[in-house]
C-alpha positions, -999 to +999 in steps of 0.1 A: -551-001-078-543+035-083-533+056-053-558+081-041-548+086-006-513+093+008-500+100+043-476+130+032-468+144-002-434+159-009-424+166-044-392+186-042-359+195-059-366+176-092-347+199-117-362+182-148-398+176-134-422+193-158-456+178-147-475+164-118-498+143-141-489+110-124-508+123-095-542+127-113-559+100-091-548+115-058-578+129-039-567+131-001-534+138+015-535+130+054-507+151+064-489+180+045-481+187+009-449+203-001-443+210-039-408+228-037-377+234-058-388+220-091-372+245-113-392+235-146-426+229-132-449+255-147-484+247-129-499+221-105-520+203-131-521+167-119-535+176-086-568+183-103-586+157-081-571+166-049-600+175-026-586+170+010-553+181+025-555+178+063-527+201+074-504+225+055-499+230+018-465+247+009-457+256-027-422+272-028-390+276-049-406+264-081-387+289-105-408+283-136-443+280-118-465+306-135-498+300-117-516+275-095-536+259-120-546+223-111-561+231-076-596+232-090-611+207-065-592+216-033-618+235-011-599+238+023-564+238+038-570+236+077-533+247+083-510+270+065-513+277+028-477+292+019-469+302-017-434+315-015-402+322-036-417+311-069-397+335-091-420+332-123-453+332-105-474+359-122-509+347-112-527+331-083-552+317-107-562+283-092-564+297-056-599+308-060-615+276-052-600+273-018-628+284+006-607+284+038-573+282+050-562+289+086-531+309+076-524+323+039-488+334+032-480+348-003-442+357+001-411+363-020-429+358-055-409+384-074-429+385-106-463+386-088-480+420-094-516+414-085-536+394-059-563+388-082-579+353-076-575+357-038-603+365-015-596+379+020-623+356+033-603+326+026-581+334+054-594+323+088-566+337+110-537+354+092-534+367+056-497+378+050-485+396+019-448+398+020-417+407-002-435+403-035-411+429-053-432+434-083-464+445-065-471+481-066-506+479-051-529+454-035-548+451-066-572+422-072-580+412-036-617+402-032-641+401-004-654+426+021-647+415+055-627+390+073-620+376+108-583+375+097-553+396+106-538+411+076-501+418+073-486+436+044-448+438+048-416+442+030-432+447-005-403+470-017-423+485-046-457+488-031-468+525-033-503+523-022-530+501-008-553+507-037-574+476-044-585+473-007-615+497-011-640+469-008-626+457+025-646+470+055-637+448+084-605+430+096-594+415+130-561+433+128-541+453+101-502+455+102-485+474+073-447+480+078-414+480+060-430+488+026-402+514+017-420+531-013-456+531+003-466+568+001-504+564+006-528+545+027-554+551+001-574+521-003-582+514+032-608+543+034-636+519+039-625+500+069-650+506+098-637+478+120-601+466+129 
């Protein structure tokens, strides 16, 4: 019988792993998922049938990961969705199908220039955009209002908040240590924080 449910899934520190295709029958992870330190993995194809993660989903330190393709069936992450320190990540494509995560952290992805595919309504409590050094503006973020607390921190080349014009409501906003931020243009339409 093919494995479709596991307690916890940890795929990490496999320097030659190119594919997650062996996990194609996996539908449910009862605990958390960690995909980390797989230096030649370029996408998450193989997780195509994963529909249920019951806690956290961490994707980090995968130096060749260019996008999140492969998550097309995953609708909810009840805990933290953390996408961090993936040096080659240029797109969040694949994240768009996730309807809700309690906390979303997009951090330390040095090649990421856009938040396209991310919808602010996906974050239930916190959305943290941190230390994405190639990001110059908050371009691509979708949605209009959210109950989340939005944190934008330490994005060293961020010059403006352009791209947030459609957002009218947040539960909180914290913008700090963005050394080149010279304008708050983009948050003009916020009516409630």
